BAKE-506865 format. One record per residue: residue in three letters; residue number from 1; x negated, y negated, z of N, C-alpha, C, O, CB in turn. Coordinates in pm, whole numbers, plus 50000, padded with zeros to 5 digits. Each point is the difference from the previous one (the first is absolute). Glycine has a CB too. Layout:
BEGIN
("ala",NUM,(X,Y,Z),(X,Y,Z),(X,Y,Z),(X,Y,Z),(X,Y,Z))
...
***
This chain:
BEGIN
("val",1,(23598,31572,03025),(50033,49911,50111),(49897,50020,50110),(49965,50112,50037),(50283,49896,49907))
("gln",2,(49705,49879,50107),(49908,50004,50114),(50055,49912,50111),(50045,49888,49977),(49758,50155,49871))
("leu",3,(50192,50009,50273),(50041,49926,50118),(49882,50001,50096),(49959,50105,50049),(50288,49957,49922))
("gln",4,(49699,49820,50054),(49879,49989,50082),(50034,49932,50131),(50025,49879,50005),(49830,50110,49789))
("ala",5,(50145,50088,50313),(50034,49948,50132),(49875,49955,50074),(49893,50057,49984),(50307,50093,50024))
("ser",6,(49817,49747,50072),(49890,49950,50082),(50055,49927,50121),(50120,49973,50009),(49733,50005,49788))
("gly",7,(50058,49991,50297),(50039,49919,50114),(50014,50073,50131),(50028,49938,50103),(50084,49924,49736))
("gly",8,(49869,50267,50161),(50009,50074,50125),(49884,49969,50093),(49905,49932,49961),(50217,50247,49918))
("gly",9,(49887,49871,50243),(49893,49977,50095),(50040,50038,50140),(50102,50065,50021),(49814,49754,49835))
("leu",10,(50002,50139,50238),(50023,50026,50142),(50046,49872,50067),(49938,49894,49985),(49889,50289,50016))
("val",11,(50283,49826,50073),(50055,49882,50067),(50055,50043,50135),(50041,50115,50018),(50014,49775,49760))
("gln",12,(49946,50018,50316),(50058,50030,50131),(50152,49990,49995),(50056,49930,49916),(49736,49985,50195))
("ala",13,(50271,50154,49979),(50146,49992,50010),(50043,49854,50016),(49939,49923,50074),(50069,50309,50029))
("gly",14,(50099,49733,49826),(50047,49863,50000),(49940,49914,49890),(50046,49889,49976),(49984,50135,50265))
("gly",15,(49870,50027,49693),(49934,49926,49893),(50070,50013,49867),(50109,50057,49990),(49680,49976,50128))
("ser",16,(50147,49912,49779),(50058,49995,49866),(49899,50045,49895),(49879,49986,50017),(50272,49829,50056))
("leu",17,(49902,50238,49819),(49922,50032,49881),(50086,49973,49878),(50123,50004,50008),(49742,50172,50117))
("arg",18,(50070,49796,49762),(50072,49986,49875),(49941,50096,49898),(49882,49992,49967),(50172,49767,50083))
("leu",19,(50028,50331,49901),(49959,50092,49895),(50036,49942,49864),(50100,49929,49985),(49931,50268,50170))
("ser",20,(49886,49833,49746),(50025,49958,49862),(49999,50123,49910),(49930,50098,50027),(49966,49675,50016))
("cys",21,(50182,50219,49851),(50000,50107,49899),(50003,49934,49864),(50101,49941,49960),(50018,50223,50195))
("ala",22,(49769,49847,49774),(49991,49945,49865),(50044,50106,49900),(49945,50109,49995),(49866,49737,50074))
("ala",23,(50290,50120,49852),(50058,50094,49904),(49957,49964,49858),(49996,49882,49964),(50201,50155,50189))
("ser",24,(49771,50064,49768),(49958,49974,49863),(50037,50117,49911),(50037,50107,50049),(49774,49750,50033))
("gly",25,(50180,50123,49788),(50020,50108,49906),(50130,49995,49922),(50017,50072,49902),(49846,50059,50246))
("arg",26,(50228,49785,49896),(50128,49988,49928),(50077,49882,50058),(49960,49941,50101),(50048,50310,49852))
("ser",27,(50102,49716,49982),(50093,49904,50058),(50082,50070,50108),(50043,50114,49981),(49968,49753,49802))
("phe",28,(50012,50066,50328),(50076,50061,50108),(50143,49948,50007),(50070,50019,50100),(49717,50007,50025))
("ser",29,(50256,49909,49768),(50140,49960,49991),(50089,50123,50010),(49980,50098,49928),(49958,49701,49931))
("gly",30,(50160,50196,50229),(50088,50114,50020),(49951,50100,50102),(50066,50101,50026),(50005,49868,49743))
("tyr",31,(49814,50005,50289),(49942,50089,50101),(50027,49949,50141),(50030,49883,50022),(49792,50183,49814))
("thr",32,(50168,50027,50257),(49995,49968,50142),(49864,50043,50052),(49957,50113,49976),(50296,49913,50051))
("leu",33,(49679,49885,50043),(49871,50033,50059),(50010,49998,50152),(50086,49931,50056),(49795,49972,49743))
("gly",34,(50033,50171,50266),(50012,50003,50144),(49884,50068,50070),(49896,50030,49941),(50345,49970,50027))
("trp",35,(49780,50023,50161),(49898,50058,50086),(50057,50120,50075),(50114,50000,50046),(49775,49776,49977))
("phe",36,(50027,50326,49988),(50027,50115,50085),(49882,50015,50095),(49894,49941,49978),(50247,50174,49842))
("arg",37,(49877,49963,50285),(49889,50026,50091),(50004,50143,50048),(50106,50063,50009),(49892,49697,50061))
("gln",38,(49883,50290,49962),(49988,50137,50049),(49904,50003,50117),(49881,49972,49985),(50169,50120,49786))
("ala",39,(50004,49943,50345),(49918,50016,50119),(49946,50143,50005),(50057,50090,49938),(50079,49734,50186))
("pro",40,(49755,50198,49949),(49943,50135,50009),(50101,50103,50046),(50066,49981,50102),(49713,49917,49946))
("gly",41,(50234,50211,49877),(50091,50107,50038),(50146,49974,49972),(50086,50080,50037),(49752,49974,50133))
("lys",42,(50191,49834,49764),(50140,49966,49973),(50024,49985,49850),(49906,49992,49921),(50108,49893,50303))
("glu",43,(50113,50111,49740),(50036,49982,49860),(49981,49854,49959),(49993,49910,50084),(50171,50280,49933))
("arg",44,(49830,49789,49853),(49992,49865,49947),(50138,49936,50007),(50098,50058,49951),(49709,50005,49897))
("asp",45,(50202,49820,50211),(50128,49933,50023),(50008,49866,49929),(49900,49931,49982),(50115,50184,50238))
("phe",46,(50104,49851,49741),(50027,49871,49939),(49981,49888,50102),(50035,50014,50117),(50128,50094,49723))
("val",47,(49778,49780,50113),(49982,49883,50086),(50081,49881,49949),(50083,49945,50072),(49687,50136,49988))
("ala",48,(50206,49882,49815),(50067,49882,49945),(49993,50004,49848),(49912,50063,49942),(50032,49802,50263))
("ala",49,(50152,50067,49731),(50003,49995,49854),(50054,49867,49954),(50071,49931,50073),(49958,50317,49915))
("ile",50,(49937,49716,49888),(50047,49876,49940),(50023,50021,49851),(49917,50060,49932),(49959,49804,50242))
("ser",51,(50236,50087,49777),(50026,50013,49857),(49922,49894,49925),(49994,49884,50041),(50236,50209,50004))
("trp",52,(49710,49948,49844),(49912,49908,49928),(50077,49885,49938),(49953,49886,50003),(49894,50304,49951))
("asn",53,(50269,49836,49990),(50075,49897,49928),(50065,49899,50094),(49996,49879,49974),(50046,50286,49846))
("phe",54,(50019,49885,50288),(50083,49912,50082),(49943,49975,50140),(50049,49913,50072),(50146,50171,49801))
("gly",55,(49703,49990,50164),(49943,49980,50133),(50085,50054,50113),(49980,49961,50115),(49911,49840,49793))
("thr",56,(50201,50286,50062),(50084,50061,50103),(49914,50088,50090),(49923,50084,49951),(50279,49909,49896))
("arg",57,(49810,49989,50285),(49914,50070,50095),(50078,50104,50080),(50120,49987,50022),(49738,49809,49993))
("ser",58,(50070,50307,50026),(50056,50099,50093),(49888,50045,50094),(49882,50000,49963),(50293,50077,49867))
("tyr",59,(49864,49963,50292),(49902,50035,50102),(50045,50124,50077),(50120,50026,50014),(49812,49733,50004))
("ala",60,(49971,50314,50031),(50031,50104,50098),(50039,49933,50130),(49951,49891,50032),(49888,50271,49858))
("asp",61,(50248,49901,50185),(50047,49942,50126),(49884,49973,50095),(50003,49904,50077),(50215,50216,49895))
("ser",62,(49681,49964,50023),(49889,49989,50094),(49914,49875,49980),(49923,49963,50088),(50076,50285,49922))
("val",63,(50014,49688,49875),(49915,49884,49973),(50080,49871,49979),(49942,49892,49985),(49892,50263,49914))
("lys",64,(50298,49855,50101),(50083,49881,49980),(49970,49895,50104),(49989,50030,50119),(50190,50112,49781))
("gly",65,(49806,49734,50054),(49972,49891,50091),(49853,49980,50029),(49960,49898,50056),(50258,50143,50043))
("arg",66,(49698,50056,49861),(49856,49990,50024),(49921,49994,49869),(49899,49931,49992),(50132,50192,50223))
("phe",67,(50016,49950,49685),(49931,50006,49871),(50079,49923,49895),(50123,49996,50004),(49778,50228,50056))
("thr",68,(50026,49715,49847),(50063,49929,49889),(49932,50038,49870),(49878,49989,49987),(50184,49819,50164))
("ile",69,(50018,50238,49754),(49946,50033,49867),(50028,49884,49906),(50106,49938,50006),(49927,50312,50033))
("ser",70,(49871,49722,49874),(50018,49893,49903),(49927,50037,49871),(49925,50097,49995),(50096,49730,50189))
("arg",71,(50003,50093,49712),(49934,50027,49873),(49957,49869,49936),(50060,49895,50022),(50076,50314,49948))
("asp",72,(49759,49800,49950),(49953,49888,49919),(50000,50051,49857),(49910,50072,49958),(49946,49825,50230))
("val",73,(50247,50065,49737),(50017,50052,49865),(49883,49958,49910),(49955,50079,49916),(50294,49914,50114))
("ala",74,(49703,49886,49987),(49890,49950,49917),(49873,50082,50023),(49921,50018,49907),(50178,49752,50099))
("lys",75,(49881,50278,50115),(49880,50076,50032),(50023,50150,49995),(49908,50078,50024),(50019,49734,50119))
("asn",76,(50197,50230,49825),(50032,50143,49999),(49960,50068,50131),(49941,50108,50000),(50029,49893,49751))
("thr",77,(50063,49936,50357),(49956,50047,50132),(50116,49997,50098),(50082,49908,49999),(49684,50009,49956))
("ile",78,(50240,50185,50130),(50093,49995,50112),(49921,49996,50129),(49883,50041,50004),(50293,50085,49866))
("tyr",79,(49887,49825,50235),(49934,49984,50128),(50088,50061,50110),(50122,50011,49986),(49761,49779,49933))
("leu",80,(50053,50248,50188),(50072,50041,50120),(49937,49928,50118),(49891,50034,50046),(50167,50195,49855))
("gln",81,(50014,49670,50147),(49955,49928,50120),(50049,50076,50121),(50120,50018,50018),(49883,49759,49862))
("met",82,(49905,50267,50204),(50034,50081,50116),(49966,49922,50127),(49884,49971,50026),(50076,50243,49845))
("asn",83,(50141,49753,50206),(49982,49926,50125),(50042,50087,50118),(50066,50102,49983),(49973,49680,49898))
("ser",84,(49922,50176,50237),(50036,50071,50124),(49971,50150,49986),(50084,50084,50032),(50094,49744,50017))
("leu",85,(49704,50202,49903),(49965,50140,49975),(49995,50081,50128),(49962,49951,50106),(49911,49976,49695))
("lys",86,(50168,50200,50186),(50002,50092,50112),(49910,50121,49967),(49974,50029,49884),(50262,49896,50180))
("pro",87,(49718,50144,50040),(49920,50121,49972),(50074,50100,49909),(49937,50071,49922),(49952,49898,50300))
("asp",88,(50242,50036,49789),(50079,50091,49915),(49995,49962,49852),(50040,50079,49915),(50109,49962,50281))
("asp",89,(49804,49840,49773),(49986,49959,49859),(49872,50055,49938),(49979,49986,49879),(50151,49806,50172))
("thr",90,(49786,50270,50028),(49877,50059,49948),(50031,50107,49898),(50072,50095,50029),(49812,49856,50187))
("ala",91,(50060,50033,49664),(50027,50094,49891),(49918,49958,49879),(49940,49893,49997),(50295,50153,50089))
("val",92,(49765,50041,49814),(49952,49962,49869),(50119,49943,49924),(50104,50065,49989),(49711,50113,50010))
("tyr",93,(50169,49703,49948),(50108,49932,49929),(49977,50013,49849),(49891,49973,49950),(50142,49865,50243))
("tyr",94,(50073,50204,49737),(49993,50022,49856),(50095,49905,49927),(50114,49980,50040),(49825,50260,50000))
("cys",95,(50010,49704,49852),(50082,49922,49909),(50064,50094,49899),(49939,50100,49960),(49912,49696,50071))
("ala",96,(50272,50174,49927),(50069,50087,49906),(50089,49919,49908),(50036,49886,50029),(49958,50300,50138))
("ala",97,(50042,49875,49720),(50087,49933,49904),(50097,50101,49942),(49966,50117,49979),(49856,49715,49967))
("ser",98,(50301,50121,50028),(50102,50089,49945),(50087,49922,49904),(50037,49886,50028),(49962,50254,50181))
("leu",99,(50033,49919,49677),(50092,49936,49905),(50140,50003,50058),(50049,50105,50041),(49807,49962,49763))
("gly",100,(50208,49817,50198),(50136,49993,50051),(50011,49918,50126),(49905,49933,50042),(50137,50286,49856))
("ala",101,(50076,49789,50162),(50033,49915,50113),(49960,50059,50135),(50010,49933,50103),(50176,49979,49763))
("thr",102,(49769,50211,50134),(49960,50060,50126),(49860,50060,49986),(49946,50010,49890),(50295,50039,50169))
("ile",103,(49701,49990,50054),(49865,50056,49998),(49999,50133,50074),(49902,50035,50066),(49997,49734,49922))
("thr",104,(50211,50303,50002),(50014,50126,50072),(49893,50101,49958),(49941,50069,50083),(50305,49889,49936))
("thr",105,(49731,50050,49852),(49900,50093,49947),(49910,49922,49906),(50026,49994,49879),(50131,50205,50142))
("pro",106,(49737,49741,50033),(49914,49918,49914),(49933,50080,49889),(49960,50115,50018),(50000,49738,50178))
("gly",107,(50031,50083,49688),(49931,50064,49889),(49851,49973,50003),(49922,50071,49936),(50285,49910,49931))
("tyr",108,(49755,49915,50207),(49859,49961,50003),(49958,49972,50144),(50075,49944,50080),(49942,49961,49687))
("trp",109,(49860,50137,50263),(49943,49978,50134),(49862,49937,49987),(49925,50031,49908),(50205,50164,50184))
("gly",110,(49839,49718,50003),(49865,49951,50011),(49923,50080,50102),(50053,50089,50066),(50023,49683,49867))
("gln",111,(49797,50194,50080),(49922,50064,50106),(50040,49937,50132),(50054,49889,50000),(49752,50160,49843))
("gly",112,(50170,50016,50266),(50041,49947,50128),(49900,49902,50058),(49884,49996,49961),(50239,50213,50076))
("thr",113,(49926,49714,50057),(49914,49913,50079),(50032,50024,50148),(50116,49999,50040),(49872,49826,49773))
("gln",114,(49908,50195,50266),(50017,50039,50139),(50032,49878,50087),(49933,49898,49994),(49909,50294,49971))
("val",115,(50261,49822,50115),(50034,49900,50101),(49992,50069,50136),(50067,50100,50024),(50084,49768,49815))
("thr",116,(49767,50078,50249),(49985,50055,50134),(50030,49891,50101),(49939,49893,49998),(49888,50273,49923))
("val",117,(50269,49862,50167),(50040,49904,50103),(49961,50058,50136),(50048,50105,50041),(50145,49807,49816))
("ser",118,(49719,50018,50211),(49954,50047,50130),(50085,49942,50112),(50052,49888,49990),(49714,50134,49919))
("ser",119,(50248,50056,50197),(50084,49955,50112),(49919,49920,50100),(50054,49954,50101),(50094,50245,49869))
***
């Protein structure tokens, strides 16, 4: 399994970015895919997840109403649309995948993509 994340960058507070994660190597039917982030000196935290089969979404409280996760089954890709970005959103964002309905302990990780939000 390969998870290739892209789309990070530098943006001003209040701006937007869209992250992409291209998944390959197997069928993801029955999987949940999602995003985590890790700021300097902090633990890696859950951001958002989406079930591959049904598109069921879940979000961390800190991003609800600002971030939207989606998937394109034909392209084997998930996206994270991030709006109204804040400096606190600055982190390395990681794509992840887990068999089952939750993504508590992902079995697969992609490389990170840096998101920096300037004030």
